[in-house]
C-alpha positions as a Python dict, from the first residue, in 0.01 Angstrom:
ca = {
    (1, 'X'): (0, 0, 0),
    (2, 'X'): (31, -332, -162),
    (3, 'X'): (223, -639, -69),
    (4, 'X'): (476, -555, -339),
    (5, 'X'): (581, -241, -157),
    (6, 'X'): (663, -430, 162),
    (7, 'X'): (849, -716, -6),
    (8, 'X'): (1175, -523, -63),
    (9, 'X'): (1162, -392, 294),
    (10, 'X'): (1103, -741, 431),
    (11, 'X'): (1384, -880, 215),
    (12, 'X'): (1619, -608, 332),
    (13, 'X'): (1526, -668, 696),
    (14, 'X'): (1567, -1044, 658),
    (15, 'X'): (1903, -992, 489),
    (16, 'X'): (2017, -762, 769),
    (17, 'X'): (1910, -1013, 1033),
    (18, 'X'): (2089, -1291, 847),
    (19, 'X'): (2408, -1084, 837),
    (20, 'X'): (2380, -1004, 1207),
    (21, 'X'): (2333, -1373, 1287),
    (22, 'X'): (2639, -1460, 1084),
    (23, 'X'): (2844, -1193, 1260),
    (24, 'X'): (2716, -1319, 1597),
    (25, 'X'): (2832, -1671, 1516),
    (26, 'X'): (3163, -1543, 1393),
    (27, 'X'): (3227, -1357, 1718),
    (28, 'X'): (3382, -1671, 1868),
    (29, 'X'): (3747, -1613, 1936),
    (30, 'X'): (4021, -1814, 1771),
    (31, 'X'): (4051, -2186, 1830),
    (32, 'X'): (4197, -2236, 2181),
    (33, 'X'): (4486, -2455, 2066),
    (34, 'X'): (4738, -2318, 2318),
    (35, 'X'): (4495, -2340, 2609),
    (36, 'X'): (4400, -2698, 2523),
    (37, 'X'): (4764, -2801, 2487),
    (38, 'X'): (4858, -2646, 2820),
    (39, 'X'): (4558, -2802, 2993),
    (40, 'X'): (4639, -3147, 2853),
    (41, 'X'): (5001, -3113, 2967),
    (42, 'X'): (4914, -3000, 3318),
    (43, 'X'): (4651, -3272, 3365),
    (44, 'X'): (4894, -3539, 3241),
    (45, 'X'): (5162, -3412, 3481),
    (46, 'X'): (4912, -3424, 3767),
    (47, 'X'): (4831, -3784, 3676),
    (48, 'X'): (5199, -3877, 3674),
    (49, 'X'): (5275, -3702, 4003),
    (50, 'X'): (5075, -3961, 4197),
    (51, 'X'): (5017, -3747, 4501),
    (52, 'X'): (4732, -3565, 4329),
    (53, 'X'): (4550, -3893, 4268),
    (54, 'X'): (4617, -4011, 4622),
    (55, 'X'): (4529, -3693, 4811),
    (56, 'X'): (4316, -3479, 4575),
    (57, 'X'): (4127, -3725, 4355),
    (58, 'X'): (3814, -3508, 4333),
    (59, 'X'): (4010, -3206, 4205),
    (60, 'X'): (4192, -3422, 3952),
    (61, 'X'): (3869, -3582, 3832),
    (62, 'X'): (3712, -3238, 3791),
    (63, 'X'): (4014, -3135, 3580),
    (64, 'X'): (3967, -3442, 3359),
    (65, 'X'): (3595, -3369, 3318),
    (66, 'X'): (3657, -3005, 3230),
    (67, 'X'): (3926, -3103, 2982),
    (68, 'X'): (3687, -3346, 2813),
    (69, 'X'): (3425, -3071, 2796),
    (70, 'X'): (3683, -2834, 2648),
    (71, 'X'): (3776, -3085, 2377),
    (72, 'X'): (3409, -3151, 2297),
    (73, 'X'): (3324, -2779, 2280),
    (74, 'X'): (3626, -2708, 2062),
    (75, 'X'): (3519, -2974, 1814),
    (76, 'X'): (3175, -2807, 1809),
    (77, 'X'): (3352, -2478, 1729),
    (78, 'X'): (3237, -2322, 2056),
    (79, 'X'): (3583, -2181, 2110),
    (80, 'X'): (3510, -1931, 2386),
    (81, 'X'): (3345, -2196, 2604),
    (82, 'X'): (3619, -2445, 2519),
    (83, 'X'): (3884, -2193, 2622),
    (84, 'X'): (3709, -2135, 2952),
    (85, 'X'): (3685, -2508, 3028),
    (86, 'X'): (4048, -2564, 2929),
    (87, 'X'): (4159, -2288, 3166),
    (88, 'X'): (3946, -2433, 3447),
    (89, 'X'): (4092, -2778, 3383),
    (90, 'X'): (4442, -2635, 3411),
    (91, 'X'): (4361, -2457, 3738),
    (92, 'X'): (4199, -2766, 3889),
    (93, 'X'): (4493, -2986, 3787),
    (94, 'X'): (4733, -2736, 3946),
    (95, 'X'): (4515, -2733, 4257),
    (96, 'X'): (4520, -3113, 4274),
    (97, 'X'): (4900, -3116, 4250),
    (98, 'X'): (4931, -2848, 4519),
    (99, 'X'): (4692, -3028, 4754),
    (100, 'X'): (4875, -3353, 4693),
    (101, 'X'): (5212, -3196, 4768),
    (102, 'X'): (5071, -3029, 5079),
    (103, 'X'): (4928, -3356, 5208),
    (104, 'X'): (5259, -3531, 5139),
    (105, 'X'): (5445, -3262, 5335),
    (106, 'X'): (5200, -3288, 5623),
    (107, 'X'): (5253, -3664, 5632),
    (108, 'X'): (5630, -3615, 5635),
    (109, 'X'): (5597, -3365, 5922),
    (110, 'X'): (5384, -3614, 6118),
    (111, 'X'): (5646, -3884, 6060),
    (112, 'X'): (5919, -3654, 6194),
    (113, 'X'): (5704, -3571, 6496),
    (114, 'X'): (5651, -3944, 6567),
    (115, 'X'): (6025, -4007, 6537),
    (116, 'X'): (6101, -3721, 6774),
    (117, 'X'): (5846, -3856, 7024),
    (118, 'X'): (6003, -4202, 7007),
    (119, 'X'): (6351, -4057, 7065),
    (120, 'X'): (6221, -3849, 7354),
    (121, 'X'): (6065, -4157, 7516),
    (122, 'X'): (6387, -4355, 7471),
    (123, 'X'): (6589, -4071, 7622),
    (124, 'X'): (6352, -4052, 7919),
    (125, 'X'): (6377, -4429, 7972),
    (126, 'X'): (6755, -4415, 7967),
    (127, 'X'): (6756, -4120, 8205),
    (128, 'X'): (6517, -4300, 8441),
    (129, 'X'): (6721, -4621, 8442),
    (130, 'X'): (7050, -4443, 8516),
    (131, 'X'): (6886, -4243, 8794),
    (132, 'X'): (6780, -4557, 8981),
    (133, 'X'): (7134, -4688, 9001),
    (134, 'X'): (7290, -5010, 8885),
    (135, 'X'): (7069, -5310, 8823),
    (136, 'X'): (7139, -5657, 8696),
    (137, 'X'): (7066, -5541, 8344),
    (138, 'X'): (7258, -5216, 8387),
    (139, 'X'): (7566, -5287, 8601),
    (140, 'X'): (7815, -5016, 8677),
    (141, 'X'): (8111, -5250, 8660),
    (142, 'X'): (8161, -5577, 8477),
    (143, 'X'): (8088, -5892, 8676),
    (144, 'X'): (8391, -6054, 8835),
    (145, 'X'): (8459, -6425, 8828),
}
């Protein structure tokens, strides 16, 4: 067999491999426009909420990083990876908002507990002072002149 016999077979094989490579590259899904838009919106809302930045800064930063990665990958036409990063960014932004809200509620509960403790102490002081009877600061009748 000569080299001329193998040339068409090699050309056909190379052509087939080239087609398979092109199909492999084209297997990326559609551009993740909706996912990127949703992720941008959720991250912006988390930024505006304030509690996420105050109480869950690491989660919010991770969301920003993942969103940047999603934008970069989308511009490189790596749509499947971009979609994944956009979805992760959305989840982490939601998590940051939830943790921020939870921390805010815990702080409010602690404030209520402190107020209740202060009222309880004041009530106990008043009960103790009335149990000891009249004093110069707590007379039972007005002074007479």
